[in-house]
All heavy atoms as a GROMACS GRO file, in nm:
protein
  488
    1MET      N    1   4.130 -17.959  -1.123
    1MET     CA    2   4.172 -17.836  -1.187
    1MET      C    3   4.067 -17.797  -1.292
    1MET      O    4   4.031 -17.877  -1.376
    1MET     CB    5   4.308 -17.857  -1.253
    1MET     CG    6   4.361 -17.733  -1.317
    1MET     SD    7   4.537 -17.728  -1.310
    1MET     CE    8   4.587 -17.786  -1.464
    2ALA      N    9   4.015 -17.679  -1.279
    2ALA     CA   10   3.911 -17.634  -1.373
    2ALA      C   11   3.972 -17.591  -1.506
    2ALA      O   12   4.080 -17.534  -1.510
    2ALA     CB   13   3.834 -17.517  -1.310
    3LYS      N   14   3.901 -17.623  -1.612
    3LYS     CA   15   3.947 -17.582  -1.748
    3LYS      C   16   3.912 -17.435  -1.770
    3LYS      O   17   3.810 -17.389  -1.721
    3LYS     CB   18   3.880 -17.670  -1.853
    3LYS     CG   19   3.940 -17.807  -1.860
    3LYS     CD   20   3.920 -17.861  -1.997
    3LYS     CE   21   4.013 -17.979  -2.013
    3LYS     NZ   22   4.073 -17.985  -2.141
    4ASP      N   23   3.997 -17.367  -1.846
    4ASP     CA   24   3.965 -17.230  -1.882
    4ASP      C   25   3.850 -17.229  -1.979
    4ASP      O   26   3.838 -17.316  -2.065
    4ASP     CB   27   4.088 -17.164  -1.949
    4ASP     CG   28   4.201 -17.142  -1.852
    4ASP    OD1   29   4.175 -17.128  -1.732
    4ASP    OD2   30   4.316 -17.143  -1.897
    5ARG      N   31   3.766 -17.130  -1.968
    5ARG     CA   32   3.651 -17.117  -2.062
    5ARG      C   33   3.697 -17.024  -2.175
    5ARG      O   34   3.761 -16.922  -2.153
    5ARG     CB   35   3.528 -17.059  -1.995
    5ARG     CG   36   3.476 -17.153  -1.892
    5ARG     CD   37   3.342 -17.104  -1.840
    5ARG     NE   38   3.254 -17.217  -1.830
    5ARG     CZ   39   3.158 -17.243  -1.921
    5ARG    NH1   40   3.140 -17.170  -2.024
    5ARG    NH2   41   3.082 -17.350  -1.908
    6PHE      N   42   3.662 -17.061  -2.297
    6PHE     CA   43   3.701 -16.982  -2.412
    6PHE      C   44   3.575 -16.922  -2.474
    6PHE      O   45   3.484 -16.993  -2.512
    6PHE     CB   46   3.777 -17.066  -2.514
    6PHE     CG   47   3.907 -17.115  -2.458
    6PHE    CD1   48   3.922 -17.242  -2.408
    6PHE    CD2   49   4.019 -17.031  -2.456
    6PHE    CE1   50   4.043 -17.282  -2.354
    6PHE    CE2   51   4.139 -17.072  -2.405
    6PHE     CZ   52   4.152 -17.200  -2.352
    7GLU      N   53   3.575 -16.794  -2.488
    7GLU     CA   54   3.460 -16.722  -2.548
    7GLU      C   55   3.454 -16.745  -2.696
    7GLU      O   56   3.349 -16.738  -2.756
    7GLU     CB   57   3.470 -16.570  -2.522
    7GLU     CG   58   3.470 -16.534  -2.374
    7GLU     CD   59   3.334 -16.566  -2.307
    7GLU    OE1   60   3.232 -16.543  -2.370
    7GLU    OE2   61   3.339 -16.613  -2.191
    8ARG      N   62   3.565 -16.772  -2.759
    8ARG     CA   63   3.571 -16.786  -2.903
    8ARG      C   64   3.562 -16.928  -2.953
    8ARG      O   65   3.628 -16.971  -3.047
    8ARG     CB   66   3.702 -16.723  -2.953
    8ARG     CG   67   3.717 -16.578  -2.916
    8ARG     CD   68   3.840 -16.523  -2.975
    8ARG     NE   69   3.854 -16.574  -3.110
    8ARG     CZ   70   3.853 -16.503  -3.223
    8ARG    NH1   71   3.840 -16.375  -3.216
    8ARG    NH2   72   3.866 -16.556  -3.340
    9HIS      N   73   3.478 -17.008  -2.890
    9HIS     CA   74   3.467 -17.150  -2.923
    9HIS      C   75   3.430 -17.172  -3.068
    9HIS      O   76   3.328 -17.120  -3.116
    9HIS     CB   77   3.358 -17.211  -2.831
    9HIS     CG   78   3.343 -17.360  -2.849
    9HIS    ND1   79   3.443 -17.446  -2.813
    9HIS    CD2   80   3.245 -17.433  -2.897
    9HIS    CE1   81   3.405 -17.570  -2.840
    9HIS    NE2   82   3.284 -17.563  -2.889
   10LYS      N   83   3.516 -17.244  -3.137
   10LYS     CA   84   3.497 -17.282  -3.279
   10LYS      C   85   3.488 -17.166  -3.375
   10LYS      O   86   3.420 -17.171  -3.474
   10LYS     CB   87   3.378 -17.375  -3.295
   10LYS     CG   88   3.398 -17.509  -3.230
   10LYS     CD   89   3.295 -17.608  -3.270
   10LYS     CE   90   3.330 -17.742  -3.207
   10LYS     NZ   91   3.249 -17.848  -3.255
   11GLN      N   92   3.552 -17.056  -3.342
   11GLN     CA   93   3.556 -16.941  -3.431
   11GLN      C   94   3.670 -16.959  -3.531
   11GLN      O   95   3.774 -17.008  -3.497
   11GLN     CB   96   3.581 -16.811  -3.353
   11GLN     CG   97   3.466 -16.773  -3.260
   11GLN     CD   98   3.342 -16.732  -3.337
   11GLN    OE1   99   3.353 -16.655  -3.429
   11GLN    NE2  100   3.230 -16.791  -3.299
   12PRO      N  101   3.650 -16.914  -3.656
   12PRO     CA  102   3.758 -16.930  -3.754
   12PRO      C  103   3.873 -16.834  -3.720
   12PRO      O  104   3.856 -16.732  -3.658
   12PRO     CB  105   3.691 -16.888  -3.887
   12PRO     CG  106   3.573 -16.806  -3.845
   12PRO     CD  107   3.529 -16.857  -3.710
   13TRP      N  108   3.992 -16.878  -3.762
   13TRP     CA  109   4.114 -16.797  -3.741
   13TRP      C  110   4.114 -16.685  -3.841
   13TRP      O  111   4.081 -16.705  -3.957
   13TRP     CB  112   4.236 -16.885  -3.758
   13TRP     CG  113   4.259 -16.976  -3.642
   13TRP    CD1  114   4.191 -17.089  -3.617
   13TRP    CD2  115   4.358 -16.963  -3.541
   13TRP    NE1  116   4.240 -17.149  -3.500
   13TRP    CE2  117   4.343 -17.073  -3.454
   13TRP    CE3  118   4.457 -16.871  -3.515
   13TRP    CZ2  119   4.425 -17.091  -3.342
   13TRP    CZ3  120   4.538 -16.890  -3.404
   13TRP    CH2  121   4.523 -16.997  -3.321
   14ASN      N  122   4.159 -16.564  -3.800
   14ASN     CA  123   4.177 -16.458  -3.896
   14ASN      C  124   4.323 -16.431  -3.921
   14ASN      O  125   4.411 -16.488  -3.855
   14ASN     CB  126   4.100 -16.329  -3.847
   14ASN     CG  127   4.152 -16.276  -3.715
   14ASN    OD1  128   4.273 -16.283  -3.686
   14ASN    ND2  129   4.063 -16.226  -3.634
   15ALA      N  130   4.352 -16.345  -4.016
   15ALA     CA  131   4.488 -16.319  -4.055
   15ALA      C  132   4.573 -16.256  -3.943
   15ALA      O  133   4.692 -16.287  -3.927
   15ALA     CB  134   4.492 -16.227  -4.179
   16GLU      N  135   4.510 -16.171  -3.864
   16GLU     CA  136   4.581 -16.109  -3.752
   16GLU      C  137   4.630 -16.214  -3.650
   16GLU      O  138   4.742 -16.211  -3.602
   16GLU     CB  139   4.491 -16.008  -3.683
   16GLU     CG  140   4.559 -15.932  -3.570
   16GLU     CD  141   4.465 -15.838  -3.499
   16GLU    OE1  142   4.368 -15.788  -3.562
   16GLU    OE2  143   4.485 -15.816  -3.377
   17GLU      N  144   4.539 -16.309  -3.618
   17GLU     CA  145   4.575 -16.416  -3.524
   17GLU      C  146   4.682 -16.503  -3.581
   17GLU      O  147   4.776 -16.546  -3.508
   17GLU     CB  148   4.451 -16.498  -3.488
   17GLU     CG  149   4.354 -16.426  -3.405
   17GLU     CD  150   4.226 -16.508  -3.384
   17GLU    OE1  151   4.178 -16.568  -3.484
   17GLU    OE2  152   4.175 -16.507  -3.272
   18ALA      N  153   4.676 -16.534  -3.707
   18ALA     CA  154   4.776 -16.618  -3.770
   18ALA      C  155   4.913 -16.549  -3.765
   18ALA      O  156   5.016 -16.614  -3.738
   18ALA     CB  157   4.735 -16.649  -3.916
   19GLY      N  158   4.919 -16.421  -3.793
   19GLY     CA  159   5.041 -16.344  -3.787
   19GLY      C  160   5.098 -16.342  -3.649
   19GLY      O  161   5.220 -16.355  -3.627
   20ARG      N  162   5.010 -16.322  -3.550
   20ARG     CA  163   5.054 -16.321  -3.409
   20ARG      C  164   5.108 -16.458  -3.366
   20ARG      O  165   5.205 -16.465  -3.292
   20ARG     CB  166   4.937 -16.276  -3.320
   20ARG     CG  167   4.978 -16.234  -3.189
   20ARG     CD  168   4.879 -16.141  -3.126
   20ARG     NE  169   4.917 -16.113  -2.989
   20ARG     CZ  170   4.833 -16.110  -2.887
   20ARG    NH1  171   4.705 -16.124  -2.909
   20ARG    NH2  172   4.875 -16.092  -2.767
   21LEU      N  173   5.045 -16.563  -3.416
   21LEU     CA  174   5.090 -16.699  -3.387
   21LEU      C  175   5.231 -16.718  -3.444
   21LEU      O  176   5.318 -16.769  -3.375
   21LEU     CB  177   4.994 -16.802  -3.445
   21LEU     CG  178   5.037 -16.949  -3.440
   21LEU    CD1  179   5.058 -16.995  -3.298
   21LEU    CD2  180   4.940 -17.035  -3.512
   22ARG      N  181   5.251 -16.678  -3.566
   22ARG     CA  182   5.385 -16.688  -3.629
   22ARG      C  183   5.490 -16.609  -3.550
   22ARG      O  184   5.602 -16.660  -3.525
   22ARG     CB  185   5.382 -16.635  -3.772
   22ARG     CG  186   5.329 -16.733  -3.870
   22ARG     CD  187   5.343 -16.678  -4.012
   22ARG     NE  188   5.291 -16.774  -4.108
   22ARG     CZ  189   5.162 -16.788  -4.137
   22ARG    NH1  190   5.073 -16.713  -4.082
   22ARG    NH2  191   5.125 -16.877  -4.224
   23LEU      N  192   5.456 -16.489  -3.507
   23LEU     CA  193   5.546 -16.405  -3.434
   23LEU      C  194   5.587 -16.468  -3.299
   23LEU      O  195   5.703 -16.478  -3.266
   23LEU     CB  196   5.484 -16.267  -3.411
   23LEU     CG  197   5.567 -16.170  -3.323
   23LEU    CD1  198   5.690 -16.128  -3.400
   23LEU    CD2  199   5.483 -16.049  -3.285
   24LEU      N  200   5.485 -16.512  -3.226
   24LEU     CA  201   5.512 -16.573  -3.092
   24LEU      C  202   5.590 -16.702  -3.106
   24LEU      O  203   5.679 -16.731  -3.026
   24LEU     CB  204   5.379 -16.596  -3.020
   24LEU     CG  205   5.307 -16.472  -2.975
   24LEU    CD1  206   5.168 -16.506  -2.923
   24LEU    CD2  207   5.384 -16.391  -2.871
   25ALA      N  208   5.556 -16.782  -3.207
   25ALA     CA  209   5.630 -16.908  -3.229
   25ALA      C  210   5.775 -16.880  -3.268
   25ALA      O  211   5.866 -16.951  -3.222
   25ALA     CB  212   5.560 -16.991  -3.337
   26SER      N  213   5.798 -16.777  -3.348
   26SER     CA  214   5.932 -16.744  -3.389
   26SER      C  215   6.019 -16.694  -3.274
   26SER      O  216   6.141 -16.704  -3.275
   26SER     CB  217   5.934 -16.643  -3.503
   26SER     OG  218   5.892 -16.516  -3.456
   27LYS      N  219   5.952 -16.640  -3.171
   27LYS     CA  220   6.023 -16.590  -3.051
   27LYS      C  221   6.051 -16.704  -2.952
   27LYS      O  222   6.110 -16.680  -2.848
   27LYS     CB  223   5.943 -16.481  -2.982
   27LYS     CG  224   5.940 -16.352  -3.056
   27LYS     CD  225   5.867 -16.245  -2.979
   27LYS     CE  226   5.875 -16.113  -3.047
   27LYS     NZ  227   5.810 -16.008  -2.968
   28GLY      N  228   6.007 -16.827  -2.987
   28GLY     CA  229   6.034 -16.940  -2.901
   28GLY      C  230   5.937 -16.964  -2.790
   28GLY      O  231   5.965 -17.033  -2.694
   29GLN      N  232   5.818 -16.903  -2.796
   29GLN     CA  233   5.717 -16.922  -2.695
   29GLN      C  234   5.661 -17.062  -2.705
   29GLN      O  235   5.655 -17.125  -2.810
   29GLN     CB  236   5.600 -16.823  -2.715
   29GLN     CG  237   5.638 -16.678  -2.697
   29GLN     CD  238   5.666 -16.644  -2.552
   29GLN    OE1  239   5.592 -16.685  -2.464
   29GLN    NE2  240   5.776 -16.574  -2.528
   30GLY      N  241   5.614 -17.115  -2.593
   30GLY     CA  242   5.557 -17.248  -2.586
   30GLY      C  243   5.409 -17.246  -2.621
   30GLY      O  244   5.348 -17.138  -2.629
   31LEU      N  245   5.352 -17.362  -2.641
   31LEU     CA  246   5.211 -17.376  -2.679
   31LEU      C  247   5.118 -17.308  -2.579
   31LEU      O  248   5.024 -17.239  -2.614
   31LEU     CB  249   5.176 -17.522  -2.696
   31LEU     CG  250   5.034 -17.555  -2.737
   31LEU    CD1  251   5.000 -17.493  -2.875
   31LEU    CD2  252   5.011 -17.705  -2.740
   32LYS      N  253   5.144 -17.332  -2.451
   32LYS     CA  254   5.060 -17.280  -2.347
   32LYS      C  255   5.057 -17.125  -2.348
   32LYS      O  256   4.949 -17.062  -2.339
   32LYS     CB  257   5.105 -17.328  -2.210
   32LYS     CG  258   5.006 -17.313  -2.100
   32LYS     CD  259   5.053 -17.390  -1.977
   32LYS     CE  260   4.937 -17.408  -1.884
   32LYS     NZ  261   4.970 -17.496  -1.773
   33GLN      N  262   5.173 -17.061  -2.359
   33GLN     CA  263   5.180 -16.918  -2.363
   33GLN      C  264   5.114 -16.859  -2.486
   33GLN      O  265   5.045 -16.758  -2.479
   33GLN     CB  266   5.326 -16.867  -2.358
   33GLN     CG  267   5.398 -16.892  -2.229
   33GLN     CD  268   5.477 -17.021  -2.231
   33GLN    OE1  269   5.467 -17.100  -2.327
   33GLN    NE2  270   5.554 -17.046  -2.132
   34ILE      N  271   5.136 -16.925  -2.602
   34ILE     CA  272   5.075 -16.876  -2.726
   34ILE      C  273   4.922 -16.884  -2.721
   34ILE      O  274   4.854 -16.792  -2.756
   34ILE     CB  275   5.131 -16.954  -2.846
   34ILE    CG1  276   5.281 -16.926  -2.867
   34ILE    CG2  277   5.053 -16.919  -2.975
   34ILE    CD1  278   5.349 -17.014  -2.969
   35SER      N  279   4.872 -16.999  -2.678
   35SER     CA  280   4.728 -17.017  -2.673
   35SER      C  281   4.663 -16.919  -2.577
   35SER      O  282   4.556 -16.866  -2.604
   35SER     CB  283   4.691 -17.162  -2.638
   35SER     OG  284   4.739 -17.196  -2.514
   36LYS      N  285   4.732 -16.891  -2.465
   36LYS     CA  286   4.678 -16.796  -2.369
   36LYS      C  287   4.678 -16.653  -2.426
   36LYS      O  288   4.581 -16.579  -2.412
   36LYS     CB  289   4.760 -16.800  -2.242
   36LYS     CG  290   4.691 -16.736  -2.123
   36LYS     CD  291   4.765 -16.768  -1.992
   36LYS     CE  292   4.675 -16.732  -1.878
   36LYS     NZ  293   4.735 -16.774  -1.751
   37ALA      N  294   4.783 -16.619  -2.497
   37ALA     CA  295   4.795 -16.485  -2.559
   37ALA      C  296   4.688 -16.465  -2.668
   37ALA      O  297   4.637 -16.353  -2.685
   37ALA     CB  298   4.931 -16.466  -2.618
   38LEU      N  299   4.653 -16.571  -2.737
   38LEU     CA  300   4.554 -16.564  -2.845
   38LEU      C  301   4.412 -16.590  -2.798
   38LEU      O  302   4.319 -16.582  -2.878
   38LEU     CB  303   4.591 -16.661  -2.959
   38LEU     CG  304   4.724 -16.638  -3.029
   38LEU    CD1  305   4.754 -16.751  -3.125
   38LEU    CD2  306   4.716 -16.506  -3.107
   39ASN      N  307   4.397 -16.625  -2.673
   39ASN     CA  308   4.266 -16.662  -2.616
   39ASN      C  309   4.205 -16.775  -2.690
   39ASN      O  310   4.086 -16.774  -2.727
   39ASN     CB  311   4.174 -16.539  -2.611
   39ASN     CG  312   4.059 -16.558  -2.516
   39ASN    OD1  313   4.071 -16.636  -2.423
   39ASN    ND2  314   3.948 -16.493  -2.540
   40ARG      N  315   4.286 -16.875  -2.721
   40ARG     CA  316   4.245 -16.998  -2.792
   40ARG      C  317   4.283 -17.119  -2.706
   40ARG      O  318   4.374 -17.109  -2.622
   40ARG     CB  319   4.318 -17.010  -2.925
   40ARG     CG  320   4.283 -16.904  -3.025
   40ARG     CD  321   4.156 -16.941  -3.096
   40ARG     NE  322   4.129 -16.848  -3.203
   40ARG     CZ  323   4.043 -16.876  -3.299
   40ARG    NH1  324   3.979 -16.990  -3.303
   40ARG    NH2  325   4.019 -16.788  -3.395
   41SER      N  326   4.220 -17.230  -2.731
   41SER     CA  327   4.257 -17.353  -2.660
   41SER      C  328   4.392 -17.401  -2.715
   41SER      O  329   4.430 -17.369  -2.826
   41SER     CB  330   4.149 -17.461  -2.676
   41SER     OG  331   4.149 -17.506  -2.808
   42GLU      N  332   4.460 -17.478  -2.633
   42GLU     CA  333   4.590 -17.537  -2.676
   42GLU      C  334   4.567 -17.630  -2.794
   42GLU      O  335   4.648 -17.629  -2.888
   42GLU     CB  336   4.655 -17.612  -2.562
   42GLU     CG  337   4.709 -17.521  -2.455
   42GLU     CD  338   4.778 -17.594  -2.342
   42GLU    OE1  339   4.844 -17.699  -2.370
   42GLU    OE2  340   4.768 -17.549  -2.229
   43GLU      N  341   4.460 -17.705  -2.792
   43GLU     CA  342   4.427 -17.798  -2.901
   43GLU      C  343   4.405 -17.723  -3.034
   43GLU      O  344   4.458 -17.760  -3.139
   43GLU     CB  345   4.305 -17.879  -2.867
   43GLU     CG  346   4.281 -17.995  -2.958
   43GLU     CD  347   4.384 -18.102  -2.945
   43GLU    OE1  348   4.440 -18.124  -2.835
   43GLU    OE2  349   4.415 -18.170  -3.043
   44SER      N  350   4.330 -17.615  -3.027
   44SER     CA  351   4.303 -17.534  -3.145
   44SER      C  352   4.428 -17.470  -3.201
   44SER      O  353   4.456 -17.472  -3.322
   44SER     CB  354   4.202 -17.424  -3.115
   44SER     OG  355   4.186 -17.336  -3.220
   45THR      N  356   4.511 -17.415  -3.111
   45THR     CA  357   4.636 -17.352  -3.151
   45THR      C  358   4.730 -17.454  -3.212
   45THR      O  359   4.793 -17.426  -3.317
   45THR     CB  360   4.702 -17.288  -3.026
   45THR    OG1  361   4.609 -17.196  -2.967
   45THR    CG2  362   4.828 -17.212  -3.066
   46LYS      N  363   4.738 -17.572  -3.151
   46LYS     CA  364   4.828 -17.676  -3.204
   46LYS      C  365   4.788 -17.723  -3.342
   46LYS      O  366   4.869 -17.734  -3.432
   46LYS     CB  367   4.828 -17.791  -3.102
   46LYS     CG  368   4.925 -17.904  -3.138
   46LYS     CD  369   4.920 -18.009  -3.029
   46LYS     CE  370   5.012 -18.124  -3.056
   46LYS     NZ  371   5.006 -18.225  -2.949
   47SER      N  372   4.657 -17.747  -3.360
   47SER     CA  373   4.610 -17.795  -3.489
   47SER      C  374   4.623 -17.691  -3.598
   47SER      O  375   4.658 -17.722  -3.711
   47SER     CB  376   4.466 -17.847  -3.481
   47SER     OG  377   4.379 -17.742  -3.451
   48PHE      N  378   4.597 -17.563  -3.565
   48PHE     CA  379   4.609 -17.457  -3.665
   48PHE      C  380   4.757 -17.438  -3.706
   48PHE      O  381   4.791 -17.419  -3.819
   48PHE     CB  382   4.552 -17.324  -3.614
   48PHE     CG  383   4.558 -17.216  -3.717
   48PHE    CD1  384   4.467 -17.214  -3.822
   48PHE    CD2  385   4.648 -17.112  -3.707
   48PHE    CE1  386   4.470 -17.114  -3.917
   48PHE    CE2  387   4.653 -17.012  -3.802
   48PHE     CZ  388   4.563 -17.012  -3.907
   49ALA      N  389   4.847 -17.443  -3.602
   49ALA     CA  390   4.992 -17.431  -3.631
   49ALA      C  391   5.038 -17.543  -3.722
   49ALA      O  392   5.116 -17.524  -3.816
   49ALA     CB  393   5.070 -17.429  -3.501
   50LYS      N  394   4.990 -17.665  -3.696
   50LYS     CA  395   5.029 -17.780  -3.775
   50LYS      C  396   4.977 -17.762  -3.920
   50LYS      O  397   5.049 -17.791  -4.017
   50LYS     CB  398   4.973 -17.909  -3.717
   50LYS     CG  399   5.019 -18.032  -3.784
   50LYS     CD  400   4.973 -18.156  -3.713
   50LYS     CE  401   5.029 -18.282  -3.780
   50LYS     NZ  402   4.984 -18.402  -3.710
   51GLN      N  403   4.857 -17.715  -3.934
   51GLN     CA  404   4.796 -17.690  -4.066
   51GLN      C  405   4.874 -17.585  -4.145
   51GLN      O  406   4.892 -17.597  -4.265
   51GLN     CB  407   4.649 -17.645  -4.046
   51GLN     CG  408   4.578 -17.610  -4.171
   51GLN     CD  409   4.440 -17.549  -4.141
   51GLN    OE1  410   4.395 -17.554  -4.028
   51GLN    NE2  411   4.378 -17.495  -4.242
   52GLN      N  412   4.921 -17.480  -4.074
   52GLN     CA  413   4.993 -17.373  -4.138
   52GLN      C  414   5.147 -17.400  -4.144
   52GLN      O  415   5.224 -17.316  -4.187
   52GLN     CB  416   4.972 -17.241  -4.061
   52GLN     CG  417   4.828 -17.197  -4.062
   52GLN     CD  418   4.781 -17.159  -4.199
   52GLN    OE1  419   4.848 -17.084  -4.268
   52GLN    NE2  420   4.666 -17.210  -4.237
   53LYS      N  421   5.186 -17.516  -4.096
   53LYS     CA  422   5.328 -17.558  -4.095
   53LYS      C  423   5.414 -17.461  -4.012
   53LYS      O  424   5.523 -17.420  -4.057
   53LYS     CB  425   5.383 -17.573  -4.235
   53LYS     CG  426   5.312 -17.685  -4.308
   53LYS     CD  427   5.362 -17.703  -4.448
   53LYS     CE  428   5.295 -17.825  -4.508
   53LYS     NZ  429   5.226 -17.804  -4.628
   54ILE      N  430   5.365 -17.424  -3.894
   54ILE     CA  431   5.437 -17.335  -3.802
   54ILE      C  432   5.490 -17.421  -3.691
   54ILE      O  433   5.413 -17.494  -3.625
   54ILE     CB  434   5.344 -17.229  -3.745
   54ILE    CG1  435   5.287 -17.142  -3.857
   54ILE    CG2  436   5.416 -17.140  -3.645
   54ILE    CD1  437   5.175 -17.048  -3.817
   55LYS      N  438   5.619 -17.416  -3.664
   55LYS     CA  439   5.681 -17.493  -3.557
   55LYS      C  440   5.665 -17.418  -3.424
   55LYS      O  441   5.698 -17.299  -3.418
   55LYS     CB  442   5.828 -17.515  -3.584
   55LYS     CG  443   5.855 -17.604  -3.700
   55LYS     CD  444   5.875 -17.742  -3.653
   55LYS     CE  445   5.922 -17.830  -3.772
   55LYS     NZ  446   5.916 -17.969  -3.740
   56ILE      N  447   5.617 -17.488  -3.322
   56ILE     CA  448   5.604 -17.434  -3.188
   56ILE      C  449   5.706 -17.504  -3.100
   56ILE      O  450   5.714 -17.624  -3.098
   56ILE     CB  451   5.462 -17.450  -3.132
   56ILE    CG1  452   5.365 -17.369  -3.219
   56ILE    CG2  453   5.454 -17.405  -2.989
   56ILE    CD1  454   5.221 -17.381  -3.177
   57ALA      N  455   5.781 -17.425  -3.023
   57ALA     CA  456   5.886 -17.478  -2.935
   57ALA      C  457   5.821 -17.562  -2.826
   57ALA      O  458   5.714 -17.533  -2.776
   57ALA     CB  459   5.962 -17.366  -2.872
   58LYS      N  460   5.888 -17.674  -2.791
   58LYS     CA  461   5.841 -17.758  -2.684
   58LYS      C  462   5.909 -17.714  -2.554
   58LYS      O  463   6.030 -17.727  -2.544
   58LYS     CB  464   5.869 -17.904  -2.715
   58LYS     CG  465   5.790 -17.954  -2.833
   58LYS     CD  466   5.800 -18.100  -2.849
   58LYS     CE  467   5.724 -18.132  -2.974
   58LYS     NZ  468   5.680 -18.266  -2.985
   59LYS      N  469   5.830 -17.661  -2.464
   59LYS     CA  470   5.883 -17.620  -2.335
   59LYS      C  471   5.885 -17.741  -2.238
   59LYS      O  472   5.790 -17.815  -2.236
   59LYS     CB  473   5.798 -17.508  -2.273
   59LYS     CG  474   5.797 -17.383  -2.356
   59LYS     CD  475   5.929 -17.310  -2.344
   59LYS     CE  476   5.921 -17.180  -2.418
   59LYS     NZ  477   6.039 -17.101  -2.404
   60ARG      N  478   5.991 -17.754  -2.164
   60ARG     CA  479   6.003 -17.866  -2.070
   60ARG      C  480   6.003 -17.814  -1.930
   60ARG      O  481   6.043 -17.711  -1.897
   60ARG     CB  482   6.130 -17.944  -2.094
   60ARG     CG  483   6.123 -18.008  -2.228
   60ARG     CD  484   6.246 -18.090  -2.252
   60ARG     NE  485   6.251 -18.123  -2.394
   60ARG     CZ  486   6.354 -18.182  -2.451
   60ARG    NH1  487   6.459 -18.208  -2.382
   60ARG    NH2  488   6.350 -18.208  -2.577
   0.00000   0.00000   0.00000
């Protein structure tokens, strides 16, 4: 399975992305959907959410 390529490799997060992350997380979206919507890797999204103390729903 090929990994998705991310154009924004190691780019800092901006306020708009942080707000969108909060919104999607509050709607109960999973990590995969949020990272895809923000065009970020799952690892980057997860670490930023943890840093900002944003809870992301665990999809099963």
